[in-house]
C-alpha distance (Angstrom), angle and dihedral (degrees) to the residues before:
residue distance angle dihedral
M1 . . .
R2 3.91 . .
K3 3.80 120.0 .
M4 3.76 123.6 -144.9
V5 3.80 102.0 170.0
S6 3.68 119.7 176.7
N7 3.87 139.1 157.8
H8 3.89 90.4 -94.7
F9 3.77 89.1 109.0
Q10 3.79 97.7 48.5
D11 3.81 93.3 117.6
L12 3.75 90.6 56.0
N13 3.70 93.7 46.5
E14 3.72 92.4 47.5
Y15 3.83 90.8 52.0
V16 3.74 90.3 50.5
Y17 3.80 90.6 50.5
L18 3.83 91.4 51.2
I19 3.77 93.1 51.9
Q20 3.81 87.3 46.9
Q21 3.79 88.1 61.6
D22 3.73 92.1 41.7
I23 3.87 96.5 55.2
G24 3.83 94.0 36.5
A25 3.74 96.3 -117.5
T26 3.85 114.2 161.0
A27 3.76 92.3 -155.6
A28 3.87 138.2 44.1
A29 3.74 140.3 163.8
T30 3.89 141.3 175.2
Y31 3.78 129.0 -161.0
I32 3.72 127.1 -179.3
I33 3.76 130.0 -171.0
Q34 3.72 117.1 -170.2
N35 3.89 130.3 168.7
D36 3.83 86.7 -3.1
V37 3.81 92.9 -59.5
V38 3.87 127.6 106.5
V39 3.75 99.5 -121.3
N40 3.77 100.8 170.9
E41 3.97 132.0 30.8
W42 3.75 117.1 165.9
Y43 3.89 132.2 166.0
S44 3.71 131.9 -171.3
G45 3.75 138.0 -174.1
T46 3.78 134.7 -16.4
H47 3.89 138.2 -64.7
E48 3.78 90.8 -106.2
A49 3.74 140.0 16.3
L50 3.97 90.6 -100.4
D51 3.69 128.8 109.4
T52 3.84 88.7 -130.1
S53 3.79 93.9 49.2
R54 3.75 120.9 123.9
I55 3.90 115.0 -93.9
V56 3.85 114.7 -115.3
D57 3.82 110.0 -108.0
E58 3.80 141.8 153.5
K59 3.82 90.7 -69.7
T60 3.83 96.3 52.5
Q61 3.82 113.2 115.4
F62 3.79 119.7 -152.3
N63 3.65 128.5 -159.0
V64 3.84 101.5 -109.8
A65 3.76 96.1 -167.2
S66 3.82 114.2 -168.7
I67 3.83 91.3 12.0
R68 3.86 82.9 83.0
K69 3.82 87.6 75.2
T70 3.81 91.6 74.6
Y71 3.72 88.2 58.6
L72 3.68 88.9 55.4
A73 3.80 88.0 48.1
L74 3.67 93.5 53.8
A75 3.75 92.1 49.5
I76 3.91 88.8 54.4
S77 3.82 90.8 49.3
L78 3.78 91.6 51.3
L79 3.84 91.6 49.1
M80 3.72 86.1 54.1
D81 3.77 91.4 56.1
Q82 3.76 89.9 46.3
G83 3.74 87.9 56.3
K84 3.83 94.9 -119.9
I85 3.82 90.8 115.6
S86 3.74 113.4 44.8
S87 3.85 103.5 -161.0
M88 3.79 140.5 -12.1
D89 3.78 84.1 -125.9
D90 3.88 92.5 64.6
E91 3.80 114.0 109.4
I92 3.71 114.2 -108.9
G93 3.91 85.6 -127.1
Q94 3.77 88.2 69.8
Y95 3.85 91.1 67.6
L96 3.68 102.3 26.8
M97 3.77 112.2 41.1
E98 3.74 95.8 -165.9
Y99 3.74 88.3 69.9
K100 3.88 96.7 46.4
D101 3.81 93.8 104.3
V102 3.71 107.3 22.9
A103 3.94 93.1 48.3
R104 3.76 96.6 34.6
G105 3.82 109.3 157.2
V106 3.83 91.9 18.5
T107 3.85 111.0 124.8
L108 3.85 130.8 -169.5
R109 3.77 86.5 -106.2
H110 3.88 89.8 60.5
L111 3.78 90.7 48.0
L112 3.72 94.9 46.8
T113 3.94 94.6 48.4
H114 3.94 97.5 40.9
T115 3.70 90.3 -113.1
H116 3.84 98.1 114.0
G117 3.88 96.1 102.0
L118 3.77 93.5 -142.1
I119 3.81 124.1 137.9
E120 3.78 133.4 173.6
D121 3.75 113.7 -122.9
N122 3.81 120.1 -178.4
G123 3.69 90.4 -23.0
K124 3.66 96.8 -47.2
I125 3.81 132.6 99.7
A126 3.80 113.4 -113.3
R127 3.88 134.9 176.9
E128 3.78 118.2 -104.3
F129 3.68 93.8 175.1
P130 3.81 139.5 -19.7
A131 3.85 112.4 -72.8
G132 3.72 111.7 -96.3
Y133 3.83 96.9 17.0
G134 3.79 102.0 82.9
W135 3.84 144.0 23.2
A136 3.84 127.9 -127.9
Y137 3.83 128.5 156.6
R138 3.81 103.0 -126.5
N139 3.79 131.0 156.9
T140 3.83 91.7 -142.3
G141 3.74 93.2 86.5
I142 3.83 91.1 42.2
A143 3.86 89.1 59.4
M144 3.72 89.8 51.8
L145 3.71 93.1 51.1
F146 3.83 91.6 50.7
Q147 3.83 89.5 51.9
L148 3.85 87.2 49.4
V149 3.81 94.0 57.2
T150 3.88 93.3 45.7
H151 3.91 87.7 48.5
V152 3.85 100.2 49.2
S153 3.85 98.4 33.1
G154 3.73 100.4 38.9
Q155 3.73 88.6 -134.9
S156 3.80 135.3 94.3
L157 3.81 113.4 -105.6
S158 3.74 91.8 -108.7
S159 3.79 94.9 51.0
F160 3.82 92.9 46.0
M161 3.77 93.6 49.0
K162 3.82 92.0 46.4
S163 3.81 93.7 51.7
H164 3.81 98.9 38.2
V165 3.76 102.7 30.4
F166 3.85 120.2 8.7
T167 3.80 98.6 51.9
K168 3.77 94.4 43.0
Y169 3.79 94.3 51.5
G170 3.85 96.5 37.1
L171 3.75 98.0 -115.1
M172 3.75 94.6 158.7
E173 3.82 94.9 152.2
T174 3.81 93.8 58.3
G175 3.80 126.9 89.5
W176 3.82 150.6 113.8
R177 3.90 105.2 -92.4
T178 3.72 128.7 -160.8
K179 3.90 100.8 -178.4
D180 3.79 137.6 34.6
A181 3.75 121.2 -88.4
E182 3.90 133.2 175.3
D183 3.79 95.2 -96.7
L184 3.71 97.8 44.8
I185 3.78 126.4 91.1
Y186 3.75 95.8 -137.9
N187 3.78 104.1 160.2
Y188 3.77 90.9 111.9
Y189 3.71 90.7 75.8
E190 3.85 94.3 58.4
D191 3.79 89.1 67.3
Q192 3.83 116.3 79.9
D193 3.82 90.8 -149.7
T194 3.80 95.2 49.1
W195 3.85 114.9 161.7
V196 3.76 94.2 -138.7
G197 3.85 99.4 62.3
P198 3.72 131.1 -143.1
N199 3.82 125.9 -9.2
D200 3.76 104.7 -167.9
S201 3.82 97.7 106.9
D202 3.90 127.4 69.0
A203 3.76 92.6 -170.4
G204 3.80 95.0 99.0
D205 3.87 96.1 -109.1
Q206 3.80 95.0 108.9
S207 3.81 135.3 65.9
N208 3.75 93.6 -105.3
L209 3.89 99.9 107.9
F210 3.90 108.4 138.4
V211 3.69 119.1 -163.6
S212 3.80 137.8 171.5
A213 3.75 121.7 -126.3
R214 3.78 92.1 -114.5
D215 3.84 91.4 48.9
L216 3.77 92.9 47.8
A217 3.85 88.9 49.8
M218 3.94 87.7 49.1
W219 3.89 86.2 51.5
G220 3.81 90.2 55.8
Y221 3.73 90.4 41.0
M222 3.82 92.1 56.3
H223 3.73 88.0 55.5
L224 3.76 93.9 45.9
K225 3.86 91.1 53.4
N226 3.86 93.0 39.9
G227 3.72 91.7 -118.9
R228 3.88 100.4 -45.7
V229 3.76 109.1 121.2
N230 3.84 127.2 170.6
G231 3.85 89.7 -11.9
E232 3.84 93.5 -54.2
R233 3.78 125.0 109.1
W234 3.80 108.7 -157.6
L235 3.82 98.8 167.6
P236 3.88 132.1 28.9
E237 3.72 118.2 -86.2
S238 3.77 90.4 -124.0
V239 3.77 91.5 64.6
F240 3.78 88.8 65.7
T241 3.78 104.0 35.5
R242 3.87 88.5 51.1
V243 3.77 94.2 58.1
S244 3.93 95.0 47.3
S245 3.85 94.6 45.4
L246 3.81 125.7 95.8
H247 3.79 112.5 -89.5
T248 3.81 104.7 157.0
P249 3.73 109.5 125.4
V250 3.82 114.3 -102.3
T251 3.97 85.6 -126.8
V252 3.79 91.6 69.3
P253 3.79 111.2 102.5
P254 3.84 110.8 -100.6
D255 3.78 93.2 -123.2
L256 3.84 92.0 65.7
P257 3.80 126.2 84.3
R258 3.78 125.8 -79.5
N259 3.78 123.7 -135.5
G260 3.76 142.6 -177.8
F261 3.80 113.6 -159.0
I262 3.85 94.7 -29.6
W263 3.84 92.6 -46.4
W264 3.71 117.1 117.9
L265 3.87 113.5 -118.4
Q266 3.80 124.8 -154.2
S267 3.87 108.2 -91.4
D268 3.76 132.9 155.9
T269 3.82 94.4 -118.9
Q270 3.87 133.9 129.0
L271 3.83 94.7 -113.3
N272 3.81 97.5 41.4
Q273 3.73 114.0 133.4
I274 3.80 100.2 -156.7
G275 3.77 121.9 87.9
E276 3.80 115.8 -99.5
H277 3.83 92.3 -125.9
L278 3.82 92.5 62.0
P279 3.81 118.4 100.7
S280 3.85 124.7 -105.6
D281 3.82 95.0 -99.9
A282 3.95 93.1 58.7
Y283 3.81 115.9 116.7
Q284 3.77 129.3 179.0
V285 3.78 145.9 -179.8
L286 3.84 128.3 -153.7
G287 3.81 142.2 -167.9
I288 3.84 131.8 -152.3
T289 3.76 89.7 -118.7
G290 3.82 88.3 66.5
C291 3.68 100.3 -101.2
A292 3.89 119.9 137.1
C293 3.84 138.2 177.6
L294 3.85 114.8 -159.3
V295 3.73 120.9 -170.8
I296 3.88 117.5 -162.8
P297 3.82 108.2 -178.5
S298 3.77 95.8 -177.6
C299 3.83 87.9 60.3
D300 3.82 92.2 39.0
A301 3.75 87.2 -126.7
V302 3.67 146.8 131.5
V303 3.85 122.5 -160.3
V304 3.80 122.0 -166.9
R305 3.73 131.1 -177.8
M306 3.81 127.8 -178.2
Y307 3.83 133.3 -163.3
N308 3.80 134.8 164.7
Q309 3.81 91.7 -137.5
L310 3.91 111.5 176.8
N311 3.86 100.7 175.3
N312 3.77 147.7 -1.6
S313 3.65 117.4 -92.0
D314 3.87 119.8 -142.2
G315 3.81 109.7 -85.6
Y316 3.85 95.3 14.8
E317 3.96 112.2 132.2
Y318 3.65 111.3 -167.1
L319 3.75 97.5 -163.1
N320 3.85 91.7 55.7
D321 3.74 90.2 45.7
I322 3.87 97.7 50.3
R323 3.73 93.0 43.7
K324 3.83 93.5 48.5
F325 3.82 88.9 47.0
G326 3.85 89.3 54.8
N327 3.84 93.5 45.9
I328 3.73 92.0 49.7
A329 3.80 92.8 46.8
Y330 3.84 91.1 48.2
D331 3.86 92.0 48.7
Q332 3.73 90.1 53.1
V333 3.84 102.0 43.1
R334 3.80 91.8 47.9
R335 3.71 89.3 53.5
N336 3.72 96.3 46.0
């Protein structure tokens, strides 16, 4: 892919740098692809808060936290195209018998849009609200979807994605990691209270997916182009259009978020993570470490930011930050 990097996106990079200081992240990056050209590539800081720490560069891989869930979403969409999953309106209990009773009435659609109403309570699954009539961001449903992929594909999520997606699209700086390496920002795992959880499995079931800024931008670009990259189509268009289309049940109250397959869609709701200036076709995914991948089809653009955020500083308001980031990004790509 061609690069035509300039200082046009200086305002965005400066904003990302200011937030980096505000949240105490040692590392940050931005990466923008627009009109099939890399138009912005910027790196800041070091892997750790040490004078001898590695400087952040294009090879640096960040823990993207919950962004990993869109990789799970794509696997499910691909399995639907392969005929191994019949419909998003199938109950999860049709595939995983252990959930037939406890998750009765809960469909894949509910799990993929955070509208399932299930919550884990003292090791048992309980109901928070009837499926399809509320919204809550819970990992209970994500764990079920991971089991689903393993069950119907016969592979772990990481193996399935590597063989069907990563290798084909050249995502060589993307993977579930279980030990430190030079290119990884791995300081999370030195903290016993780390936000990102355990990292002893490379199956794809933990929040230990590491991705470089350029690979995450390519992930967004694959979605933007519905799977056609550099003149090659490695996966059907429907696999990508499905994940970025609205799938939230119509029974969910209108003041609650709207989702595709995990991806946040633009909506005028109180919890919406996407800046209010962005157009209706924008969609985005986020991680607790501060990383974000924003796709803006009407601008033919993908905007990525990366952080290694470890905690919230006093006065920092996440919703204000992520919305402002999106608004600045949109203002700059539409003027580019």
